[in-house]
C-alpha positions in Angstrom: -0.1 0.0 0.6 1.1 3.9 -0.6 2.2 6.2 2.4 0.3 8.9 1.7 2.7 10.7 4.4 5.4 10.0 2.5 3.9 11.6 -0.9 3.3 14.4 1.6 -0.4 13.8 0.9 -2.3 15.1 4.4 -5.5 16.7 3.8 -8.3 16.0 1.5 -7.5 18.1 -1.1 -4.3 16.8 -1.6 -5.9 13.0 -1.7 -8.2 14.5 -4.5 -5.1 15.5 -6.9 -3.3 12.4 -6.1 -6.5 10.2 -6.9 -7.9 12.5 -9.9 -5.8 14.3 -11.6 -2.6 11.8 -11.0 -0.5 14.6 -9.0 0.6 15.5 -6.0 1.2 19.4 -5.3 1.7 19.8 -9.5 4.2 16.7 -9.8 2.8 13.3 -11.6 2.6 10.4 -9.8 1.5 7.3 -10.9 -1.6 6.0 -8.8 -0.9 3.4 -6.0 -3.3 1.9 -4.2 -3.3 3.6 -0.3 -6.8 1.2 0.7 -7.5 -2.3 -0.2 -9.7 -2.6 -3.5 -12.3 -1.8 -3.7 -12.6 0.6 -0.7 -11.8 4.0 -0.6 -12.2 6.9 2.4 -15.2 8.0 4.3 -16.9 11.0 2.7 -15.4 10.4 -0.5 -17.6 12.1 -3.5 -21.3 11.7 -2.4 -21.1 9.9 0.6 -22.5 12.5 3.5 -22.2 15.7 1.8 -21.1 16.1 -2.2 -17.4 16.7 -2.6 -14.0 15.7 -1.1 -14.2 18.3 1.4 -15.2 16.0 4.1 -13.2 12.6 3.2 -11.6 11.2 6.8 -8.0 10.3 6.2 -7.0 6.9 6.8 -10.9 5.8 7.6 -10.7 2.8 4.6 -14.1 1.6 5.2 -16.6 2.9 2.1 -16.8 0.8 -1.0 -16.4 2.4 -4.4 -20.0 1.5 -5.6 -21.3 3.6 -2.6 -18.9 6.5 -3.4 -21.1 7.1 -5.9 -24.0 4.8 -5.5 -26.9 6.3 -7.4 -24.6 7.0 -10.1 -23.5 3.6 -10.0 -26.6 2.1 -9.7 -28.4 3.6 -12.8 -25.1 2.9 -15.2 -25.8 -0.6 -14.3 -29.5 -0.4 -14.9 -29.0 1.6 -18.1 -26.3 -1.2 -19.6 -28.3 -4.0 -17.7 -31.5 -3.5 -19.5 -29.6 -3.3 -23.2 -28.4 -6.5 -22.8 -31.4 -7.4 -21.1 -32.7 -6.9 -24.6 -30.1 -8.3 -26.9 -30.6 -11.6 -24.5 -34.6 -11.8 -25.7 -33.6 -10.5 -29.3 -30.9 -13.1 -29.5 -33.7 -15.6 -27.8 -35.7 -14.7 -30.3 -33.8 -15.3 -33.6 -32.9 -18.6 -32.2 -36.4 -20.0 -32.2 -36.9 -18.9 -36.1 -33.9 -20.4 -37.1 -34.6 -23.8 -34.9 -37.8 -23.7 -36.8 -36.8 -23.3 -40.3 -34.4 -26.2 -39.4 -36.9 -28.2 -38.5 -39.1 -27.4 -41.4 -36.3 -28.4 -43.4 -35.7 -31.9 -41.4 -32.5 -30.7 -41.1 -30.7 -32.3 -38.0 -27.6 -30.6 -37.7 -27.2 -26.8 -37.1 -27.0 -24.4 -39.1 -24.3 -21.4 -39.0 -27.1 -18.9 -38.2 -28.2 -21.5 -34.6 -24.3 -21.1 -34.0 -24.0 -17.4 -34.2 -27.2 -16.7 -32.1 -25.7 -19.7 -29.6 -22.5 -18.3 -29.3 -23.3 -14.0 -29.3 -26.4 -15.8 -26.6 -23.4 -17.0 -24.3 -21.6 -13.5 -24.6 -24.9 -11.2 -24.2 -25.5 -13.4 -20.8 -21.7 -13.2 -19.7 -22.4 -9.6 -20.1 -25.4 -9.0 -18.2 -23.8 -11.0 -15.5 -20.9 -8.2 -15.8 -23.3 -5.4 -15.4 -24.5 -6.7 -12.2 -21.5 -5.1 -10.8 -19.8 -3.3 -13.9 -16.7 -2.3 -12.4 -16.0 -5.1 -9.0 -17.1 -2.0 -7.3 -19.7 -3.8 -5.0 -19.6 -7.5 -4.5 -18.2 -8.9 -7.8 -14.5 -10.3 -7.4 -12.1 -8.5 -9.6 -11.0 -12.3 -10.9 -14.7 -12.9 -12.0 -15.5 -9.4 -13.7 -11.7 -9.9 -15.9 -13.0 -13.7 -16.4 -16.4 -12.6 -17.8 -14.7 -9.9 -19.8 -12.4 -12.1 -21.5 -15.1 -14.8 -22.2 -17.0 -11.8 -23.8 -13.8 -10.4 -25.7 -12.7 -14.0 -27.0 -16.5 -14.6 -28.2 -16.8 -11.4 -29.9 -13.9 -12.2 -32.5 -15.5 -15.9 -32.4 -18.4 -14.3 -34.1 -16.5 -12.0 -36.2 -14.5 -15.0 -37.6 -17.5 -17.6 -38.0 -18.9 -14.6 -39.9 -16.1 -13.9 -42.2 -15.6 -17.5 -42.8 -19.6 -17.6 -43.8 -18.8 -15.6 -46.1 -15.6 -16.9 -47.8 -18.2 -20.1 -48.0 -20.4 -18.6 -49.7 -17.8 -16.7 -52.2 -15.9 -19.8 -52.2 -18.0 -22.6 -51.7 -18.9 -23.7 -54.9 -22.3 -25.2 -55.7 -22.1 -27.4 -52.3 -21.0 -24.1 -50.3 -18.1 -26.1 -48.6 -16.1 -24.5 -46.2 -12.5 -24.0 -47.8 -10.0 -26.3 -45.6 -7.2 -23.4 -45.1 -10.4 -21.3 -43.5 -11.4 -23.8 -41.1 -8.2 -24.1 -39.9 -7.5 -20.5 -39.7 -10.9 -20.2 -37.4 -10.4 -22.9 -34.9 -6.4 -21.8 -34.6 -7.6 -18.4 -34.1 -10.7 -19.2 -31.5 -7.9 -21.2 -29.7 -5.2 -18.3 -29.1 -8.5 -15.6 -29.1 -9.2 -17.7 -26.0 -6.2 -18.5 -24.7 -5.3 -15.0 -24.6 -8.4 -13.6 -23.3 -8.9 -15.9 -20.0 -5.8 -18.2 -19.4 -3.3 -14.8 -19.7 -6.1 -12.8 -18.8 -5.7 -14.6 -15.3 -2.1 -14.7 -15.0 -1.8 -11.0 -15.5 -3.8 -10.6 -12.1 -1.7 -13.1 -10.0 1.8 -12.3 -11.8 4.3 -9.7 -10.7 0.9 -7.8 -8.4 1.1 -7.2 -4.8 -2.7 -5.7 -4.6 -6.4 -7.0 -5.1 -7.9 -4.7 -8.2 -4.5 -4.8 -10.5 -2.7 -6.4 -13.2 0.7 -7.0 -14.9 1.2 -4.6 -17.5 3.7 -6.7 -19.4 1.4 -9.6 -19.3 -1.6 -7.5 -20.5 0.3 -6.6 -23.4 0.9 -9.7 -24.4 -2.4 -10.5 -24.2 -3.1 -7.5 -26.1 -0.9 -7.4 -29.2 -1.8 -11.3 -29.5 -5.7 -10.1 -29.4 -4.4 -7.5 -32.3 -1.9 -9.9 -34.2 -5.4 -11.9 -35.0 -7.8 -9.6 -35.3 -5.4 -8.3 -37.9 -5.6 -11.2 -39.6 -9.1 -11.7 -39.9 -9.7 -8.3 -41.4 -6.6 -9.1 -43.7 -9.2 -11.7 -44.9 -12.1 -9.8 -44.5 -10.0 -6.8 -47.0 -9.3 -9.6 -49.7 -13.4 -10.7 -49.6 -14.2 -7.7 -50.2 -12.2 -7.0 -53.1 -13.2 -10.3 -54.9 -17.1 -9.3 -54.5 -16.3 -5.7 -55.0 -14.6 -7.2 -58.6 -17.3 -10.0 -59.2 -20.3 -6.7 -59.0 -17.9 -4.8 -61.4 -18.8 -7.8 -63.9 -21.8 -8.7 -63.0 -21.3 -12.3 -61.9 -21.9 -11.6 -58.2 -25.4 -12.3 -56.4 -27.8 -9.5 -55.0 -26.9 -11.3 -51.6 -23.1 -10.3 -52.4 -24.2 -6.8 -51.8 -24.9 -6.9 -48.5 -21.8 -9.3 -47.6 -19.9 -6.7 -49.0 -21.8 -3.7 -46.8 -21.2 -6.0 -43.7 -17.5 -6.3 -44.6 -17.2 -2.6 -44.4 -18.8 -2.7 -40.7 -17.0 -5.6 -39.4 -13.4 -3.8 -40.6 -14.6 -0.7 -38.9 -15.0 -2.4 -35.7 -12.1 -4.4 -36.2 -10.2 -1.3 -36.7 -11.4 0.1 -33.5 -10.2 -2.9 -31.3 -7.2 -3.2 -32.7 -6.7 0.3 -32.4 -7.9 0.0 -28.6 -5.7 -2.9 -28.2 -2.4 -1.8 -29.4 -2.7 1.5 -27.5 -3.6 0.7 -24.2 -0.5 -2.8 -24.2 1.8 -0.1 -25.1 1.0 2.4 -22.8 0.8 -0.8 -20.2 4.3 -2.3 -20.9 6.5 -2.6 -17.6 4.0 -1.0 -15.2 1.5 -2.7 -12.6 -1.8 -1.1 -13.3 -4.0 -0.8 -10.3 -7.6 0.8 -10.3 -8.0 4.3 -8.8 -11.0 5.1 -6.6 -14.2 6.9 -8.9 -13.8 10.8 -9.1 -17.5 10.7 -10.3 -20.2 8.8 -11.6 -19.7 8.9 -15.4 -21.6 6.0 -17.8 -19.9 6.0 -20.2 -17.7 2.4 -20.1 -15.6 1.8 -23.2 -15.7 -1.9 -22.9 -19.5 -2.4 -22.6 -20.0 -0.1 -24.8 -17.6 -2.1 -27.5 -19.5 -5.1 -26.2 -22.7 -4.1 -26.9 -21.9 -2.9 -30.5 -20.5 -6.1 -31.4 -23.5 -7.9 -30.4 -26.1 -5.9 -31.7 -24.5 -5.9 -34.6 -24.4 -9.5 -35.0 -28.4 -9.4 -34.6 -28.7 -6.9 -37.5 -26.5 -9.6 -39.3 -28.5 -12.5 -38.2 -31.9 -10.8 -38.9 -34.1 -13.9 -40.2 -36.4 -11.7 -41.8 -33.1 -10.6 -43.8 -31.3 -13.9 -44.1 -32.0 -16.0 -47.0 -33.3 -19.3 -45.9 -31.0 -20.7 -43.7 -31.2 -24.4 -44.1 -31.1 -26.9 -46.7 -30.3 -30.8 -47.5 -26.6 -29.5 -49.7 -25.3 -26.6 -47.1 -26.2 -29.6 -44.3 -24.6 -32.2 -45.5 -21.4 -29.8 -45.6 -22.2 -28.5 -42.1 -22.3 -25.2 -43.4 -25.7 -23.1 -44.0 -26.2 -19.8 -45.7 -25.9 -16.3 -44.0 -25.8 -14.5 -47.2 -28.5 -11.4 -46.6 -31.5 -10.6 -49.1 -30.7 -7.3 -50.8 
């Protein structure tokens, strides 16, 4: 724990400057916890009088979530409500795709169903996170990290499945069989994603850390760069087939569904670019550091990670909307274990 007296932090004003501005008497100072996570001084934030004037130095009995109780509760309700909508919508779509499969007398799950099932698990995991988004109240920090890791790996798997299905539609021939190189690349990428986001996420919490609510920056950077590389590979595949579909459209040799796939390629590339930029930027900033979670300095409602999760969840639903997708199953596609997810124009 940090020694506040050694840092000459003796008043609530100096403590606020240290936590909220990252300085002490105007000199930059990296945050190091002085209370055990997730606790902060009594009187912090909205506790007692609004502000920091009534902060009790040395009294670490207030939880982060209690410092801005109403704001933190509202934040969880907003994100949780949106997640509930995505869960219900995904279940509805899944039931429709299952009914279509039964009508065609097919037994094996289609790609549409697989995407919906994966998206459903992501939505449910994210909904659990929303119960205590930052582990400020009752969720263990480790549990939140694992759930976030699963969501992150699941979302890149969604992107991989979507791109793989588009490659199958373009290059799968009449049998709509997924090219072997795509299947192998997809499997390797998914294994890498889940290994990085779950196993390395666990290691970064326990390796070279000396307090709860912190993680090792070097391990986090390895995880981030590996994740960015996987994203980059599939962004390259996406670009390749965007160009291929564009060439087919110019020559008039492409189907109407390919026009929509091309649009989805653009959206997916945009999302992958944002995710890569986020991972690379923060990985660079964290190298050589032990990153700690400071007490909140306000009731902010923007949570970058949750916003990114929601964008991908909703994007998957848009791409899988049964009213915009062609017939999901037929004997030919089921024999090749591949279902068409090409949307109608």
